[in-house]
C-alpha positions in Angstrom: 0.0 0.0 0.0 1.3 3.5 -0.9 2.3 5.5 2.2 1.3 9.1 2.1 3.0 11.8 4.3 3.7 15.0 2.3 6.6 17.2 3.6 5.6 19.7 6.3 5.3 23.2 5.1 8.0 24.3 7.6 11.4 22.8 6.6 13.2 20.7 9.2 10.2 19.6 11.1 10.3 16.0 12.1 7.4 14.0 10.7 4.9 12.3 12.9 5.2 8.6 13.2 2.6 6.5 11.4 1.8 4.6 14.6 1.2 7.8 16.5 -1.0 9.1 13.8 -3.2 5.9 13.7 -3.6 5.9 17.5 -4.5 9.6 17.5 -6.9 9.1 14.6 -8.7 6.3 16.3 -8.9 8.2 19.6 -10.4 11.2 17.9 -12.9 9.0 16.0 -14.0 7.5 19.3 -14.4 11.0 20.7 -16.4 12.0 17.6 -18.6 9.0 18.1 -19.3 10.0 21.7 -20.3 13.5 20.6 -22.6 12.3 17.8 -24.4 9.6 19.8 -24.8 11.9 22.9 -28.4 13.1 23.2 -29.1 11.9 19.6 -32.8 11.4 20.3 -33.3 14.5 22.4 -34.1 17.2 19.8 -37.5 17.2 18.3 -37.9 16.1 14.7 -37.2 18.6 12.0 -39.9 18.4 9.4 -37.3 17.5 6.7 -36.5 14.4 8.8 -40.1 13.3 8.5 -40.0 14.0 4.8 -37.3 11.4 4.6 -39.7 8.8 6.0 -42.3 10.0 3.4 -39.9 9.3 0.5 -39.0 5.9 2.0 -42.7 4.9 2.6 -44.2 6.0 -0.7 -43.7 4.5 -4.2 -40.3 5.6 -5.6 -40.8 8.8 -7.5 -38.5 10.9 -9.7 -36.7 12.4 -6.6 -35.9 8.9 -5.4 -34.5 7.6 -8.6 -32.4 10.7 -9.2 -30.6 10.4 -5.9 -31.3 6.9 -4.6 -28.2 6.9 -2.3 -29.8 9.7 -0.3 -32.4 7.2 1.1 -30.5 3.9 1.1 -28.6 4.3 4.4 -31.7 5.2 6.4 -33.7 2.4 4.8 -31.0 -0.1 5.6 -30.7 1.3 9.1 -34.4 1.0 9.8 -34.4 -2.5 8.5 -31.5 -3.5 10.8 -33.5 -2.0 13.7 -36.4 -4.2 12.7 -38.7 -1.4 11.6 -41.4 -2.8 9.3 -40.8 -0.4 6.4 -43.5 -2.2 4.3 -46.1 -1.2 6.8 -45.3 2.5 6.6 -47.9 4.6 4.8 -46.8 7.9 3.4 -50.2 9.5 4.4 -50.5 7.9 7.9 -48.0 10.0 9.7 -49.9 9.4 12.9 -48.9 5.7 12.7 -45.1 6.1 12.2 -44.2 6.4 15.8 -46.0 3.2 16.8 -44.2 1.4 13.9 -40.8 2.3 15.3 -40.0 5.6 13.6 -38.3 7.4 16.5 -35.7 10.1 16.8 -33.1 7.5 17.6 -34.0 4.9 15.0 -34.1 7.5 12.2 -31.0 9.4 13.1 -28.7 6.5 13.9 -27.6 5.8 10.3 -26.6 9.5 9.8 -24.7 9.5 13.1 -22.7 6.4 12.1 -21.9 8.0 8.7 -20.8 11.1 10.5 -18.4 9.1 12.7 -17.0 7.3 9.6 -16.5 10.6 7.8 -14.2 11.7 10.7 -12.1 8.5 10.3 -12.0 8.4 6.5 -11.5 12.1 5.8 -8.9 12.3 8.5 -7.0 9.3 7.2 -7.2 10.4 3.5 -6.0 13.9 4.3 -2.5 12.5 4.4 -2.7 12.7 0.6 -2.7 16.5 0.9 -0.8 17.4 4.0 1.6 15.9 6.5 0.3 13.6 9.3 0.4 16.1 12.1 -1.7 18.5 10.1 -4.1 15.7 9.0 -4.5 14.8 12.7 -5.2 18.4 13.6 -7.8 18.5 10.9 -9.4 15.4 12.3 -9.7 17.0 15.7 -11.4 20.1 14.2 -13.8 17.9 12.2 -14.6 15.8 15.3 -15.7 18.9 17.3 -17.1 21.0 14.4 -20.7 21.9 15.5 -21.9 22.1 11.9 -20.7 18.5 11.3 -22.2 17.4 14.6 -25.6 18.8 13.5 -25.6 17.1 10.1 -24.5 13.9 11.8 -27.4 14.1 14.3 -29.9 14.9 11.6 -31.8 12.2 9.6 -30.9 13.6 6.2 -28.2 12.9 3.7 -25.8 15.8 4.4 -23.3 13.8 6.4 -23.2 11.2 3.6 -22.7 14.0 1.0 -19.9 15.5 3.0 -18.1 12.2 3.2 -18.5 11.1 -0.5 -18.0 14.7 -1.9 -14.8 15.3 0.0 -13.4 11.8 -0.7 -13.8 12.7 -4.4 -12.1 16.1 -3.7 -9.1 14.5 -2.1 -8.8 11.8 -4.8 -8.8 14.5 -7.5 -6.0 16.5 -6.0 -3.9 13.4 -5.3 -4.6 11.9 -8.7 -3.5 15.0 -10.7 -0.5 15.5 -8.3 0.8 11.9 -8.8 -0.6 11.7 -12.4 -2.4 8.5 -11.4 -5.1 7.4 -13.8 -6.4 4.8 -11.4 -6.9 7.4 -8.7 -8.7 9.7 -11.1 -11.0 6.9 -12.2 -11.8 6.3 -8.6 -12.4 10.0 -8.2 -14.9 9.8 -11.1 -16.8 6.9 -9.4 -17.1 9.0 -6.2 -18.3 12.0 -8.3 -21.2 9.9 -9.5 -21.9 8.6 -6.0 -21.9 12.2 -4.7 -24.4 13.2 -7.4 -26.6 10.3 -6.5 -26.6 11.5 -2.9 -27.4 15.2 -3.5 -27.8 16.9 -6.8 -25.8 20.0 -5.8 -22.6 17.9 -5.7 -21.4 19.0 -9.2 -20.1 22.0 -7.3 -17.0 19.9 -7.3 -16.4 20.8 -10.9 -15.9 24.4 -10.0 -13.1 23.4 -7.5 -11.5 21.2 -10.1 -11.5 24.0 -12.7 -9.9 26.5 -10.2 -7.2 24.0 -9.3 -6.5 23.2 -13.0 -6.2 26.8 -13.9 -3.7 27.5 -11.1 -1.7 24.4 -11.9 -1.4 25.3 -15.5 -0.5 28.9 -14.7 2.2 27.7 -12.3 3.6 25.2 -14.8 3.3 27.7 -17.7 1.5 25.1 -19.8 -0.9 27.6 -21.4 -4.6 26.8 -22.0 -6.3 23.8 -20.3 -6.3 20.6 -22.2 -9.1 20.1 -24.7 -10.0 16.6 -23.3 -10.2 17.9 -19.7 -12.3 20.9 -20.7 -14.7 18.8 -22.8 -15.1 16.4 -19.9 -15.9 19.1 -17.4 -18.3 20.7 -19.9 -20.1 17.4 -20.5 -20.4 16.7 -16.8 -21.8 20.2 -16.2 -24.3 19.8 -19.1 -25.5 16.4 -18.0 -25.7 17.2 -14.3 -27.1 20.6 -14.8 -29.7 19.3 -17.2 -30.9 16.7 -14.7 -31.1 19.2 -11.9 -33.0 21.7 -14.0 -35.4 19.1 -15.3 -36.0 17.9 -11.8 -36.7 21.4 -10.6 -39.2 22.0 -13.4 -41.2 18.9 -12.9 -41.0 18.7 -9.1 -43.8 19.8 -6.8 -41.2 21.0 -4.3 -42.0 24.4 -2.9 -40.1 26.3 -0.2 -38.5 29.7 0.6 -34.9 30.0 -0.3 -32.3 32.1 1.4 -30.7 35.3 -0.1 -27.0 35.6 -0.9 -26.1 37.5 2.3 -27.6 34.7 4.4 -25.8 32.0 2.4 -22.4 33.7 2.8 -22.8 34.9 6.4 -24.5 31.7 7.5 -21.7 29.6 6.1 -19.1 31.6 8.1 -21.2 31.4 11.2 -21.8 27.7 11.0 -18.1 27.0 10.2 -17.3 28.9 13.4 -15.7 32.4 13.6 -12.5 31.1 15.2 -12.1 28.5 12.4 -13.0 31.1 9.7 -10.4 33.6 11.0 -7.7 30.9 11.1 -8.6 29.7 7.6 -8.5 33.3 6.2 -5.1 34.0 7.7 -3.7 30.7 6.5 -5.0 31.2 3.0 -2.9 34.5 2.7 0.2 32.8 4.1 -0.2 29.6 2.1 -0.6 31.4 -1.2 2.9 32.7 -0.9 4.2 29.2 0.0 2.1 26.9 -2.2 -0.3 28.7 -4.5 -1.7 25.5 -5.9 -2.7 24.0 -2.6 -3.9 27.3 -1.3 -6.1 27.9 -4.4 -7.5 24.4 -4.2 -8.5 24.7 -0.5 -9.9 28.2 -0.9 -11.9 27.0 -3.9 -13.1 24.1 -1.8 -14.3 26.5 0.8 -15.8 29.2 -1.5 -17.1 27.5 -4.7 -20.0 25.7 -3.0 -21.3 28.9 -1.5 -20.8 30.8 -4.8 -22.6 28.1 -6.7 -25.6 28.3 -4.4 -25.7 32.1 -4.7 -25.8 31.8 -8.5 -28.5 29.1 -8.3 -30.5 31.3 -6.0 -30.3 34.2 -8.5 -31.5 31.7 -11.2 -34.6 31.0 -9.0 -33.6 27.7 -7.4 -34.5 27.0 -3.7 -31.1 27.1 -1.9 -30.2 27.0 1.8 -27.0 27.4 3.8 -27.1 23.7 4.8 -26.4 22.8 1.1 -23.0 24.4 1.5 -21.9 21.9 4.2 -19.4 20.1 1.9 -17.4 23.3 1.9 -16.6 22.6 5.5 -13.6 20.5 4.5 -11.8 23.5 2.9 -12.4 25.7 5.9 -11.2 23.2 8.4 -8.2 22.1 6.4 -7.0 25.7 6.0 -7.4 26.3 9.7 -5.6 23.0 10.5 -2.7 24.0 8.3 -2.4 27.4 10.0 -2.5 26.0 13.5 0.0 23.2 12.6 2.4 25.8 11.1 2.1 28.0 14.2 2.8 24.9 16.4 5.9 23.9 14.4 7.3 27.5 14.5 6.6 28.1 18.2 7.6 24.7 19.6 11.4 25.2 19.5 11.1 28.5 21.4 8.3 28.1 23.9 7.7 24.3 24.3 4.9 22.0 23.3 2.1 23.3 25.6 2.4 27.0 24.7 2.9 26.1 21.0 -0.3 24.1 21.0 -2.3 26.8 22.7 -3.7 28.4 19.5 -5.0 25.0 18.4 -6.4 24.3 21.9 -8.2 27.7 21.9 -9.9 27.0 18.6 -10.9 23.5 19.7 -12.2 24.8 23.0 -14.3 27.4 21.2 -15.8 24.6 19.0 -16.5 22.5 22.1 -18.3 25.5 23.7 -20.4 25.8 20.6 -21.2 22.1 20.9 -22.3 22.7 24.5 -24.7 25.5 23.4 -26.0 23.1 20.6 -26.8 20.4 23.2 -28.3 22.7 25.8 -29.9 26.1 24.9 -29.7 25.3 21.2 -31.9 22.2 21.5 -30.0 20.6 18.6 -30.8 23.6 16.3 -34.3 22.2 15.9 -37.7 23.7 16.8 -39.1 22.4 20.0 -42.2 20.7 18.6 -42.3 17.9 21.1 -42.5 20.2 24.1 -45.1 22.5 22.5 -47.3 19.6 21.4 -47.0 18.0 24.9 -48.2 21.3 26.4 -51.3 21.3 24.1 -52.0 17.7 24.9 -51.8 18.3 28.6 -54.1 21.3 28.7 -56.8 20.8 26.0 -60.0 18.8 26.0 -59.9 16.0 23.4 -62.8 17.5 21.4 -61.0 20.9 21.0 -59.5 21.2 17.5 -55.9 22.3 16.8 -55.2 24.5 13.8 -51.8 24.5 12.1 -50.3 25.2 8.8 -48.3 22.5 6.8 -45.2 22.0 9.0 -46.8 22.0 12.4 -49.6 19.9 11.0 -47.1 17.2 10.2 -45.5 17.4 13.7 -48.9 17.3 15.4 -49.9 14.1 13.7 -46.6 12.4 14.5 -46.3 13.4 18.1 -50.0 13.0 19.1 -50.3 9.8 17.1 -53.7 10.7 15.8 -55.4 12.6 12.9 -58.5 13.6 14.9 -59.2 17.3 15.5 -56.0 18.4 13.8 -57.0 20.9 11.1 -54.7 22.0 8.3 -54.8 25.7 7.4 -52.9 27.8 4.8 -49.7 29.5 5.9 -51.4 32.9 5.1 -54.5 31.9 6.9 -57.4 34.3 7.7 -60.2 34.3 10.3 -62.4 32.3 8.0 -59.9 29.4 8.1 -60.5 29.0 11.9 -63.4 27.9 14.1 -66.4 29.9 14.9 -66.2 32.3 17.9 -68.2 30.0 20.1 -66.1 26.9 19.3 -62.9 26.6 21.4 -59.7 25.8 19.6 -55.9 25.8 19.7 -53.4 27.3 17.2 -49.8 26.1 16.7 -47.4 28.2 14.8 -43.7 28.3 14.1 -41.7 31.6 14.2 -38.2 33.0 14.0 -38.6 35.7 16.7 -37.5 35.1 20.3 -40.7 36.4 21.9 -42.8 38.1 19.3 -44.6 36.7 16.3 -44.2 38.4 12.9 -47.5 36.7 11.9 -49.4 38.3 14.8 -51.5 40.3 12.4 -53.1 37.1 11.2 -54.4 36.2 14.6 -58.1 36.9 15.2 -59.3 38.7 18.3 -59.8 36.5 21.3 -56.7 34.4 20.9 -54.1 34.3 23.7 -50.5 33.2 23.6 -50.4 30.4 26.1 -46.8 29.2 25.7 -43.7 29.7 23.5 -40.8 27.4 23.2 -37.6 29.2 22.1 -33.9 28.6 21.8 -31.4 30.2 24.2 -28.8 30.8 21.6 -28.1 33.5 19.0 -28.4 31.6 15.7 -29.7 29.4 14.2 -33.0 30.4 15.8 -36.5 28.8 15.9 -39.5 29.2 18.1 -42.8 27.5 18.5 -45.9 29.4 19.7 -49.0 27.9 21.2 -52.3 29.9 21.2 -55.7 29.2 22.7 -59.0 30.9 22.0 -60.6 32.6 24.9 -63.8 30.7 24.2 -62.1 27.5 25.2 -63.5 25.8 28.2 -61.4 25.7 31.4 -58.3 23.7 31.2 -58.8 20.1 32.4 -57.2 19.0 35.6 -54.9 16.0 35.2 -54.9 13.2 37.6 -51.7 11.4 38.7 -52.3 8.7 36.0 -52.5 11.5 33.3 -56.3 11.3 32.7 -58.6 14.3 32.9 -61.5 15.0 35.2 
């Protein structure tokens, strides 16, 4: 097997032994597993996690066949946990919980993939940087809150991060060593990445930047015709599929503007990591422009691609930029590793490692906020619905628009007296004045409700369930009409009077 350990960027630094690297890699992977399994089932379901069950339960449609790998790990994970997938009905959301669809069972496959990505990407990073830097990257990935979130979310983002960045590493290694076999493997992973998430062709932009810098540095003139045609063909095919899917799909949502995509990416990466990455990019460009350009493109191209797609009318969100995490974390790891190597001869190991320890500690503090006041960066549907269930009479209807309507059916385990209303509902969509009812809404304001103008007279805010963190922010508000009868008294066994 080929051994990879590129020379450190600081001459004269002794390389890390392979055995030390492997032990450190396994220890960090075990720590990452602890973080990703800790409180895995505690946050309420995000509605997109329930959509994943919908796609698995219904007859395979165009979305399923265009990205089948997005649903395969969850399907296989539920099967291993003895969930009867054949009994799932796409319309009977109220039955899913009783059939074994729980926060733990649905999120476990993604958590396992998240742990594997720490191990695999950490090990494969030896193809780009020396072992000490690769190990430092592994530590940053293990504690990265953004990666922790995608690993604890029953979606395909952790899987995309893994496959996308394996493809990225294989490309750089393949063109560096001029290895056709490595480049063919890179092509296989490109297809797998596209079959996981259709935004994965963002990779081609990174490849194009690296190719341009490499040819500029080697003074080889224009890019090769074969390479250019290959990239153009891949863009045409992948772009055509994405555009066709967008035209025929019934998917509707609200996208995010460019400022949110850019600022949100920096925020989710973490300000300490982003500052380190930016400083490293400037230094590395003078030292190794090709590697610097490649990693900067890895960090920026996905965000830029989403901004352009947003301008073209596509539905884009910051979470789609999560594969860019690798570029940010690797740049930060290089900078912290260089600082350690330069400082160690003068101040010793502990003080030289302090910058890295400060960044890791900042990430761990962000993880603490995620677990506690952040509630897993998901709206607190379970608590809000439990409040309604505790205080309402069974014959009182609950009104909700599309997303809370999904959550109500799942957490209450029933369809009875749960009424779907439009997002822009009016008084006519609710019950008569003399009929008591409840209203469940989601918001993005800590205490107020930007939709308050929609609420009819005689509706009181009974509870709101918010996050105790700055961003990402969600809140759930519970309203009850004043015409409602007095709240029932619960006995010790949970039954009403």
